[in-house]
C-alpha positions as CSV (number, residue, x, y, z in Angstrom):
1,M,-26.6,-23.1,-1.4
2,Y,-28.3,-21.4,1.4
3,V,-27.7,-17.9,2.9
4,L,-28.0,-17.2,6.5
5,N,-28.8,-13.5,7.0
6,H,-27.1,-13.2,10.4
7,N,-26.9,-10.0,12.3
8,P,-23.7,-8.1,11.5
9,I,-22.5,-8.4,15.0
10,R,-22.9,-12.2,14.9
11,K,-21.0,-12.2,11.6
12,Y,-18.2,-10.3,13.2
13,Y,-17.8,-12.8,15.9
14,I,-18.0,-15.7,13.5
15,V,-15.1,-14.2,11.4
16,R,-13.1,-13.2,14.5
17,N,-13.3,-16.6,16.1
18,T,-12.6,-18.4,12.8
19,N,-9.5,-16.2,12.4
20,R,-8.3,-17.0,15.8
21,L,-8.7,-20.8,15.2
22,I,-6.8,-20.5,11.9
23,L,-3.9,-18.6,13.6
24,Q,-3.8,-21.0,16.5
25,Y,-4.0,-24.3,14.6
26,K,-2.5,-23.6,11.2
27,K,0.6,-25.7,11.8
28,D,-1.1,-28.6,13.6
29,F,-4.2,-29.0,11.4
30,P,-3.5,-27.7,7.9
31,G,-6.4,-29.5,6.3
32,E,-9.0,-28.1,8.7
33,V,-7.4,-24.6,8.4
34,K,-7.8,-24.8,4.6
35,E,-11.5,-25.7,5.1
36,L,-12.0,-22.7,7.5
37,K,-10.4,-20.4,5.0
38,Y,-12.7,-21.7,2.3
39,R,-15.7,-21.1,4.6
40,L,-14.7,-17.5,5.3
41,L,-14.3,-16.9,1.6
42,L,-17.7,-18.5,0.9
43,M,-19.3,-16.3,3.6
44,I,-17.9,-13.1,1.9
45,L,-19.1,-14.3,-1.5
46,K,-22.6,-15.0,-0.2
47,V,-22.7,-11.5,1.3
48,L,-21.6,-10.0,-2.0
49,F,-24.2,-11.8,-4.1
50,F,-27.2,-12.7,-1.9
51,E,-27.5,-10.6,1.2
52,K,-29.2,-7.3,2.0
53,D,-27.1,-4.5,3.5
54,K,-24.0,-5.6,1.7
55,K,-22.0,-2.6,2.7
56,I,-22.2,-3.1,6.5
57,N,-21.9,-6.9,6.2
58,L,-18.8,-6.7,4.0
59,Y,-17.2,-4.2,6.4
60,I,-17.9,-6.6,9.3
61,C,-16.6,-9.6,7.4
62,T,-13.4,-7.9,6.5
63,E,-12.9,-6.1,9.8
64,D,-9.8,-8.2,10.7
65,T,-7.9,-7.4,7.5
66,V,-4.6,-7.6,9.2
67,I,-5.3,-11.1,10.5
68,L,-6.6,-12.2,7.1
69,K,-3.4,-11.0,5.5
70,K,-1.4,-13.0,8.1
71,I,-3.2,-16.3,7.0
72,N,-2.8,-15.5,3.3
73,L,-6.5,-15.4,2.6
74,V,-6.3,-11.8,1.2
75,N,-3.2,-10.6,-0.7
């Protein structure tokens, strides 16, 4: 497993764009959406366990909490 210590702003855009893809294509491509959800969860776990500046990075990764709830990634 490798950890990419991206800038928090870049992480925000990765998460935001992934959420938009999930919302737009969840009905048409359920297999790919499942993979995208898995990657988001993996990114959050990597931040928790391996990255520096966990507080700001976790905040950035969970910025779109409302969207994450809509796609059932977070209860």
